[in-house]
N, C-alpha and C positions, 0 to 999 in steps of 0.2 A: 704162370710163364711158360712161354714157347717159344725155345733159345731156338737160334739159327733161321730165324722168322726175316727176309728179304722185303724192304718195303717197295711198295709199288713204285715207278718210275714219277708219276704223276704227283705223288705224295712225297716224295725225296724233294721234290723242286720247291717245295712250301716250305722247307726246312733249311733254306738257307738263309744268310747273315742278310742278303737283300729284303726278306719279307718282313723283316723287324725295324729297318732302318727309314723306312718312310712312314704314313699314316699307319697304324697296324690295328686290327679289332678282333677281338679273342673270338668272336661269334662266328665273323668271316673265315676265320684261320679252320675253327673245328670243321666247319660247314664243307670247306674245299679239302679238308683230310678225310672225310666220312661222304663223300656226297657217291663216289662208285663204289661203296661199300652197301649203302643204302639203295643204292639201283639194284647190286646183285641179291640182295636179301628182298627185294621185293617181286624179282624173278622167281625165287625159289619158292615153291607150291609149298614147301613143307611147314614146320612152324619155325617161329626165328632163332636164329643162332645167334648168340652173341659173341662168339669165339672170333671171327674174321675182326670184329672192332677192337676187340680184346689184345689181338696180338698185333693192330694196325697201331694203335695208340701206345702199345709199350715200345712197340720198335720205337716210335717218332717221340717217345721219350728220353728213349736211350740217345738219340740222334740228338734231339735240343741240347740234352747235359754236357754232350760233347762240344758243339757249339759254344755251350757257354766257358767251359774251361779254356778253349781259344781264345775267348773276347778276353777273358781276365788276364791271360798271358800276355798278351798284345798290350793291355791298358798297364799292366804293370812295368813292361819294357819302355812305354812311350812316357810315363811320369818320371823315370828314371832320366829319361833325355832332357824334357823341360826341367830338371831339378839343376841337372848339370848347365841348360842355356842360361837359367836365369842367375846361376852364380858368375856363369862369364859376362852376363851382361852389366851386374851391379857392379863388378870390377872396373868395366870398361867407364861406367857412367860419374865413377868415383876418381879416375883418372882423369879425365875431361872436367869436373869441378877445381880440381887442385890447379889445371893448367889457366880457367876462366879468372880463376881467384888470382893468377901470377900475372895475368894479360892487365887485369884491373889496377892492381897496386903499381904496376909498371905505367898506368896511364895516369893515374893520379899524382904520382910523381913527378912527371912529366907536367902535367896542368900547374902544378905549384911551381916548377921551376918558370913556366912560361909565364905565370903571375909574375914573378918578380921581377922579369926582364921585363914587364909591361909597365910596371911600377918606376923601374928603372928608366924607362923611355919616358914616361909621363914629367917624370923630373928634369931630366934632362930638355925634353920641348919647352915645360915651364921657365928654366933658367934660362935655354936660348930665347922664351920668346919676352921673356924678361931684360935680358939683354939687347934685343931687336926695339924692344920700346923706349929703354934707357937711349939706344944708337938714334932712333925718330927723336924723340925729345931732343938730343942733344943736337941734332941737325936740324928740329925746326928751329929751336932755340938759335942756333949757329947764323942759320936763314933769316929771322925775326930780325935778330941783331945787326947783320949785312945789310939787309936791306933798309932797316932804320937809319944804318950810317951812309946808306946810298940816298936816303930821303932829307937826311939831315945836310949834304952836300946838292942837293937838287939834282941827284943824279937817276934817272927812271929806266934809261938803257935796259938794264938786263930786263925789268918788267915787262919793256914794251916789248922786246925779242919775245919774250913767255907768251904776250897776249897774238903774238904771227903766228904761234905754232898751232892755232886750229881750237876746235873745242875744246878740246884736254886741256890747253894753256890757258884757257879763260875760264875754266873753272879751278884752276889752281892760283890763279891771280885773283879770284874773287874769294878764295880762301886767305889767300895769303895779307889782303886789303884789308878782311874783317878781323885776321888777327893784331897786325899794325895798326889798326883803328883803337882795339883794345888796348894793347902797349902803350901806343902814345899817351892815351888818358889818362895811365899810372907810372909814366914815366916823370920823374922831377929833376932835371939837371940844367943846366946853362944851354939856352938855345935849344930848349924842349918845344917853347913855345913855336917857333918858325917852323920844327920839325912837324909837329902837329898839322900846322896849320898845310903843309907841304903835302901832307900824306890825305888830309881831307879834301884837297883839292883835286888831288889826283881821285880818289873815291867818287867826287861828284861825277869828275870826267867819266869817269868809267862805267859809274849808273847810268849817267847819259845817254854814253856808246851803243850800250847793251837794252836801252829804253828803242832808242834810233833801230834796233838792229833787229829789235822784238816788231817793231812797227811795220818795219818795211817788211819782213816776213808777214805781219799779219794780213796787210796789203795784197803780198803776193799769194795770198792762201797755202803758208808752206808750213803745216802742222810739227814736224820734226825738227826745223830750224825755230821755233817759237816755243820748244818743250825745251829746247838747249837753253835760248834766252830764260827761259821763269826758271828751269833749274839752276842756273847760273846765278840768277838776281836771288832767288832763294839761299843759297849756299853764302850770298854776300851780304845778304840783310833782311833775309825772310820774304822776300818777293812782294811787297805791301805794294811797293811803287809800281812793278808789272801789272796786277791784278787793275791797279785804278786806272791803270792807262788801258787796258783791255776793255774793262766798263764803261771807261768815260767815251771812248771811240766807238762804240759799239752803235750798228746802225740804228737799234731801237730808240735809242735816245738823241742822236743826231737828227735822223730824216724822218722823226715821227711827229706830225704838226696835225693838231687836232681840230677838227672842223666843228668849232662850236657855234657856226651861224646855221647848220641844220637843229630844226627844234624841234621835237615830237609834239605837237599841239595839242593831241590828243589826252596826252599823258599829264598838261599842267592843266589841260581845263577839267579832270576829275580829281586831281590832286588835294586840292583843300574842300572839296565835298565830300562832307560825310557819309554823305547814302550811299556815295560810290564805294566799288569794291577797289581794298588798297593797290595799288599798280604792282606787280610783280616782277616788271624787265623794263629798264632803258635801252633805247637802242646805243647809244653813245657807249654806255658801261658795258653794255653785250660785246659791244664791237670791238672797244677797247680789253676786255677778259679774254675773248676769244684769239687776239692776237696775241696775248703775254702767254698763253697755252703752248701756242703752237712755236714761238719763241724760245721758251725755255724747253721744251722738246728738244729741241734743234741743240740749243746751248751745252744740255746736260752731256750729249756725247761729245762737243768739241771740247769742251773744259774737260772731260775724263780723258780725253789723247794729249793735248797740250800742257797741263798744269800739274807737278807733282802733289799740289794739295788741292783738290777739284771741290770738298766741301769747303772749304775759306772761299773759295772764288764764287761759287754758288750764293754762298751767304752774302757775301758784298755786291752781288749782281741782283738779288732778288729783295735786299733791303733798299737799293735805288728805285726799282720796279715799285714798291710798294710807297713809298717816301716820297718819289717824283711823279710816274705817271697817275699811278691808283689814286694817290692823296692829292693832287691837281683837279683834276675830272670829279675827285668827289667833292672838293671845296665849292668847287662852278655850281654842282649840282645844290647843295646845301644852302648855297649863300642865293640861289634865285629862288629855291622853295623858302625861305625863309623872308622873302619879299611878299610871299602869299599870304603865309597863315604857318601858325604853330603846327597844326595841323599836316599840312603840308610837308614842312621842316621835319618831324616826326617820321612821316612814311615815307619821306627818299631817304632817311637814314634807315630805317628799315631794309627797302630795298638794297641800298648798297649792301649793308651786312648781308643782306641774304644771299644778293651774288657773288661777294667776297668768299663766304663761307664756302660756297661751292667750287670757286676757285683754289683754296686752300686747302679741299679736300682733293680735290685733282694733283693740283701739285707734289703732295705728299707721297705719290709714287715715284717721284725722282731723289730718292734720296742714294747719295753717294758715299763710298767708302772712306773711310778716313786714313788719312796720313799723315806723319809727324812732319811741323814745316818748321824752319831756324826761326829762333827767337829773333829778333828786332831790337831788341836791347839787352845784348849779353856784356855785361861790363866785367865779366871773370873769365874770359876766354882765356886769356893767357896765363893764367894761375892754374885753370884745369888742365892748360897742355902739358904746360912741367909739371903739373900731380899724376899725368899717367893718363888724363880721359880725352882722346885726340878727336873722339866725336864732340862737337858743341851745340849739337840742335836740342830744344827745345819743343815742347809740344804746344802749339799754338792752339789759342781757343778756342775753339768750334763746337756748335750745338749740334742736335737732331736735327732734322730737313722740318718734321714736324714741330717742334720746339719754337723753332726759329720763326716758321707760318705765322703759328700761334701768337706768339710775340709782336709780331708785323702787324698781325690785323688788330691785335686789341691797342698796337699805338694808334690805329688809325682813327680809333675812335675816344679815343682819350679827351682829347678838346671836348666831345660833345656828352660825355657822359660821367666825368671825372665828379666826385663826391656828390653831390645834391641836384647836380644840373638839369641830369636827364629826368629826375623825379620832378622836378619844378616844372621844367617845361610840360611833359606829360600831366599834370595836377592843370598849371594852367590853361593847357589846350583844351582838357575835358571841362574845368570851368568856364570857359568862354562858350565854348560850344553849349553846354546846357542853359547858361546862363540868357544867349541870342535864340535858343530854340525856344524856352521859356516867357520871352520879353514880354509877348503880348497877352500870358496866362498872368504872369506876376503885376501888369499894367491894370490889369484888369481887377484882379482882387484887391491890389492898393487902392484904386478908387472905389473899391466896394466898401472898404475900410473908413477911408475919409468921408463917405456918404452919408455914415451916420452919426454925424456928429449935430445937425443943426435937427429943428423941428420939423422943417419943410423935406428936407432929406427924408428923415425916416417917413413921412407922409408918402412919399414917392416910393420909397421900398415897398410899404404897406400896401399901395395899390398895385405895385409889380406884381406882388406874390399874389394878392388877388387874381390879377388878370392872368396870371400863370396858372393857375387851377385846371382853368380852360384846356392847356395842353398836356396838365399830369393826369388828370383825373378821366379824358376823354367827353367829358358831359359838360355844357357850359352854365354856369347858374347865373343867377339873377346879378348878384353882386357881382361877378366877376365881369360880367357884360358892361355893368358900369365903369366898374374898373378900367377896363380895356380902353372905353369910348372916352372917357376923360383923362387919360393918359394920351391918347391918339388926338382929341381932338386941343387939349391946354398943351400939346406940346413938351411934356413933363419928363419923358422917358429920356431927353437926351440936354438936359437943362444942368443938371449935375455931373454927367460925365462930359459932355461940353465943354464945361466950365474950366474942365483940367485940363482938356488936350493942348499940347504944346504944337505950335506951329510946324507945319510938314507932317505930322503923324497922323496916322493913319487913326481914328475914332475905334475906340475898341467894341466888339460886339458881345452877345450872350454866350455865342460858340467859343469864343477865346478863353471862357474862363471855366470852360467843361474840365472835366478830369476823364482821362479817357486810358482805355490798355494800351492802346497804338504807340501813343506818345511813350510811354512807360518801354515799349518792347523796343522802342526805338533810341530812346537812352541807354539802355542795354546792351543794343548791339553794338554801340559806339563804345561802352564802356568794355566788351569783351573783345573788342580792335585794341584799344588801350592795353590791356592785361597782355595781351598777343606780344604786343611791342616789348611790354615788362620783361616777360620771361625770355626774350630773344635778346635785346641790349642789356641787360642788367647780371651780374655775376649772381652765381647759385646762392650766394649767402646772403646777397641782398634782396632775392625777389620775395620773400616772406614779409618784411618790413613795405617794400614797395607796393605788395598787393595790398597790406592794408591801409598804406597812405591814399590809394586808388579806390578801396572802397569807404574810405571816410569822405571823399568827392563824391561818390557814388548817392551815398546816404546823404550828402546836404542837399545834393538836387533832387533827387526822387522823394525821400523822405520829408525833410524841410521846407524847402522850397516849392514843392509839388505838391502831394500828398498833405500834410498837415497845412499848407497853405489854402488847400479847397475844404478842408473841415474847419479852418478858422473863420473863413468865410460862413460855411453854412451856419456854424454856431453862431457867430454875431447876427446873421438874420434872423435864424431864431429867436436871439434875445431882444431883438428889435421890433420882433413881429407884434403886434397888438392882439390882445386874446380876444378879442371881437370879430376878427378876421381868421377865417377857414386855416388851415396850417396846410402849407404844401407838403408832398410826399416825396418831392424832389432830394432830401438829404438820402433816404434810402439808396436811391439810385447812384446817389455819390458812394456810400459806403459799400456800397454793393462792388462800384469802381476799385475802390480803396482793396476790399477784401481781396477781388484778384490780381490787383498789382502786387500787394504784399507775397500773396502763393507765386507769384511768376517771382519777384526779384529774392525771394527767400530761398526759392530752388538754384535761382543763378548762383545766388553764395555757397549753396550746400554742395552745388557739385560742380562748380569752376574756380571760386576764391580760398574755401577753405582747404582744399587736396594743396594745393599751390603752397602753404603754410605749414605743411606737414615735416618739413625737414627742421623748423622752430616752436618746441612745445607753449613756449612763451607768448610767441606775436599769436600762433594761434589760438591762445585760450584769451589773450586781449581782444582779438578778433572777434570769439564768440561773444565775450563780455559784450563789448562794442554793440554787435547786432542786435542780442537780446534788450538791452536796454533801448535802442531806438525803436526797434518793434513793440518794448513795452510804450515807450510815450505816443508811439501812432493810436497801437490799444487805448490809452487811457483817453485819447481826443474823440476817437470813434465811440468811447463808452459815454463822454459827457455829451455827444452831439444825439447818440439814442436815447439818451435820460429826457436832455429838453424835450426831443420831438415826442415822447409820449406823454408830456408832461404838456405840451401845446394841444396834443389831440385830445386828452381827458379833458384841458380845461375846455375847448371848443364843443365836447359831447357837452359837459356842465353848462355851459352858454344855452345850448340847444334846449334842454331841460328844463332851466331857468324860464323860458317861454313858454311852460305849459300853464294855459288858462285854468284856472280854479272851477271854471264850468265844462271844462273839458267833460271830466267823470260826475259831473251831476249836472246833465244837458237838463234843459227846460221840455224843447219840442224833442220828445222821444224819439218820434219817427225819422225826422232829421238827423239826430242824430246816430241813430241806428243804422241810416244811410253811409256812413262814413266808413272806411273802413281800418284808418287808423288815424290819430290825431297827428299835426304837424311836426311837434317836437319830436315825435317817435320816427316818424319817414325821416326826418333829417339826420337823427343820431341812424340810421339802419343805412342810409345813404353810405354816412360818415364812416363807418362801420366794415362798407360792404369795398368803398373805397381803400381803408386802409388794411383789409386784408388783400387785395388784388395787385396794392403796393408792396407789401410786404413777400408774399409769394413770391411775386415775381424778381424782388431782389434781395432777401433773407435766404436761407437755408439750414437744416439741420437745427443744433440747439439755437442758435442765434432766433430763428424765427419761433420757435416754441416759447422762450423767454420775454420775445417781444409781445406775440398776438395775447401772452399769458399775461402781461401783466397791463395791457390795456383791458381785457375781460376783466379782470380782480378789480382795476378802479372804478371800471364801469359797473361791475356789479354792486360795489361800494356806493357810487352815485343813484344806483336806483332805490337800494334798501333807504339811501336818505331821503329819496325824490318820495316815495309812497307814503311817508308819514306827513307829507305836506298838502295833500289834496283829498277834500271830503269824496266820498264815491256812494252813490244812487244804484239802485238795482240796474238799472240801463246804463250807467256810467261803468259797472262794473264789466259788463259785457265789453264795452271799449277799452278797458283797462286791459282786461282778460287779452284781446286782438292785438294790444301794442308790446303786451309780455311774450306772448306768442311770438310776434316779429322781432322782439330783443333776442328770445331763444334762439329763433330760426336764424338769426342774422351771426348770433357767437358758435351756432352749432355750424357752420360751415369754416370756422378758426380749426377744428379736426383736434380739439384739447380736450380729453375726457373730463379734466378736475375740474374744467368752464361748464362743460355741460351740467356736472352735477350741481355746480354752483347756481345756474340758471332755471334749472329744474325746481330748486329749491322757490327763487322768485317766483315761478311761475304756479307752485303750491301756494305759496303766500296770496297771492293774486285770486286764489280761488275764494279766499275766507269773505269778498265781498258779493261773491252770488250764491253761497250757499244761504240756507234757511237758518233763521234765529236759532230754531230750537236743536238744529244738530251742528251747529257751531261747536260745542264745547268737544265732541266727538271729533269733530274732524281735525282740532289742532292736537290732537293727540295721537295721530296719527303719521305718515310717511315721516317727511323731513323734520314739519313741523313738531311730531309729537316729540323730538330729541331737544325742542327749545324749551324753557321755563316758560309758562304761561304767562307768565307777568310781562316778560320782555316782547309778547304778541300785542300788547295793549295799546300801543301806538298807533298800530296799524288797525286795529278792530276798532276801535275810536274814531276813524273814520269812515268808518260806515255810517251811512245817513239815517239809520232806526237803531244806532246804538244807545240811544237812550232809552229804549223800551229792553231791547236785549242784554244789557248791561246788567239789570237786575236779574234776570235767572243765571246770568254767567256768573255773577257776586253769591249768590244763595249758593251754589252749587260747589265753591271754592272754600274751603274753611279757611278758619283767621290767620291758622298759623302760615299758611301757603301766601298770604295773601300779604301777611307781614315780611315773609321771607322774599316775596315779589318786591315789595315798596323797597326792601333794604338792597334788592338788586339794582332795582330800576334806580335809586336814589344814588347808587355807586357807579354805575353804568351812564346813567344820564340818557342822553338820548343819541348813544353812541352807534358806532356800526354792529348790526345783527349779527354779521357774517364773523365778528371777532369772538363772539363767546359761543358759536357754533360747537356742538362737544362734537358729531359726526364729521364735521368739516375742519377740525382745529387744524388738521396738516396743510389746508389750502392755503390758513392765512400763513404761513412761512412763505408763499411764492408771491407775497407781495413784495416786491423787490425794489429797493430804491433806488439803486443802479444794476448795472449790467457787468462787473470785473468779470465775471468767468461765464458772461452770455454771448455778448459779439465778440470779445478775446478769442472766443475758442475756436472760431475761423483761421486765426492766425498762428496759435499756440500751434497746429499741425506741422507746419514747414519753418515757421520762425524759430521756435525756441529749441536753439541749438546745444549739444553737450560739449564737454570739454576734451570728452573722451578724443 
């Protein structure tokens, strides 16, 4: 230690309290103390001397200890002062809390006293009110008795004086007269009847005077006086008479004279025309409704300012507008339209409904606030007055503007749409349109059916069918030319039809009986217009059943009267046609039109009609069942026509094959026979098959085409199998037969049906047995399709070889007895039946010999027509 060492002034300055009050850093503090010592130490050339550092740091420590003691002393003094202040603060806060509690208690006591005083005041007020009401009742009773006595003496001086006091006096008189009238009806005293008459007479005079005053104010345009009169009459008897005067004298009803001479000719010309678009406006109706819009807009403001019950006044005014102005003009339009046609009537009805609906939507914007109005039949006024109810008002029955307008509009159309009136008119209109449109079509087919009763008519029909083959096939045959010439020269075409023509009727033509998609489109267009009217004019609950009823009308027209009639005629012609005449392919074109019409019809039903019945599950299910039954009936008729046409074609092919000469395949002059390409029956059959193919592919498609051509091909295959058993074939004739079979195969190949190609490949291989040498005959029939057939079944064909007598011996020698016996047994069992029936490999093809086409032709109709109940 180095006592007595004094610190350097610069070091002493760093040892004050201000050094430790701010941001203090020990490293900086040590550096600042020893900074000068370090400089001196570096300046001393000798070794490092730590003594100056030790002395300085010891002195600094002593100084810091002294500073710490001073700080501790000051801290203890300040803590004492703070504790004393806290005790003083706590004492003051306790005193303040006690003071606040005392004040709160005082206010609570004061509030309780004030509530008691308020309840006392309320009781006093209620008592005063009760006393006042009793006094008023007593005064009112006194006044009523006094005025009643005056009326009994026929003295009205006091009431007359009260009326002259102005507006308030008239209102008081109105209230008194209403009460006196009520009292007079209940009093049963001597001379009461005379008093009642005096009161009633004075009431009538008062009401008349007030109405006259209202009328004068109305003519002067004084809304304040009008309001006073309306309010007075409201207090008197409900104000109904005032409202009636206002409405009856309105310029809209007095000065309006409709100009009925101005006729919109263009409208009335297109109205009954079903092909023209329905009109959407009528000049007179449009002008009337526009004037109503303007008038109601003005009246809404006037009524709101004049009458104390504006909704009731607007209700009366609008009811008068609908019942008088709109209904009168509507009746004129409907009466004129009904004289034209049912369609014109319905279109006008729809036009008025559309225009009126727009008017109603516009008028709904003038909804006025409701006000209580006095009842006109208050028979208990006096009793209520004496029992303490001074107000004798009741709420007049008023409805919202929207409900009023909807009701008024509905009442306009009730005479035309009530019950079944509209539906009957719509169904009648549609039925008449369809009947008129299909008149010539129906006449043609009726005469066609009648024309098949006599032998002469059947002959004419056969000649017509033969002549028609020129136009349907595109080529003219000798028989067709002869038939056409015979009809033309003999005048047979018009004999049967002309005999049935009525005087003044135009003779029907062939085109009149043709079925067309354009006709169906027009019929559907008319029906869609009727459905649109049905949705607009019928209530929402009636739309499903009305739609179903109109669907029945459509089905009866387009289904029964049009499609089925055409198919019945075609079927009748096919039935009446002789098998010796070539069948016409016209039924296929008719079936194509039927197919297209049913597609269009069912798409319309599915997209337009069924959604309208979605709200009624029962009706929708009935519609689906009815629709499916109708289409099933048409499908059945189409199947019958298709099967009958198939039978006619097969019969015609069989007729051609029957003309085959026995010498065609066993010619005498080989050179001449070889020069021919095909035999005449082969050429005729191939031409027929080509015409059938072209007509089928032009008019059928999909499964229908495949089934139809398969039926023709399978049946013709069977005919050829039977045909080859009947004719002897020489070596040269075998070449001719091979050429015929090749032509048959080529013709059937153009059908594009693989199963038929396999069948006719078998026919080709069967025809080759007439060309090969006898020594290889046995091996040949064991190969290909023939190898799959029992050899004994081929004997009927082998027996037609010209050299079979020589070849049969070798053929029999090579066949063992068991085989022959089995072959004979099979031959006995099958006889001369079709070879195709027992071909092992071709067995599945036998199943395609379809007797009818329930799943063939109908397939085209099933897609759009078979509807689901879901």
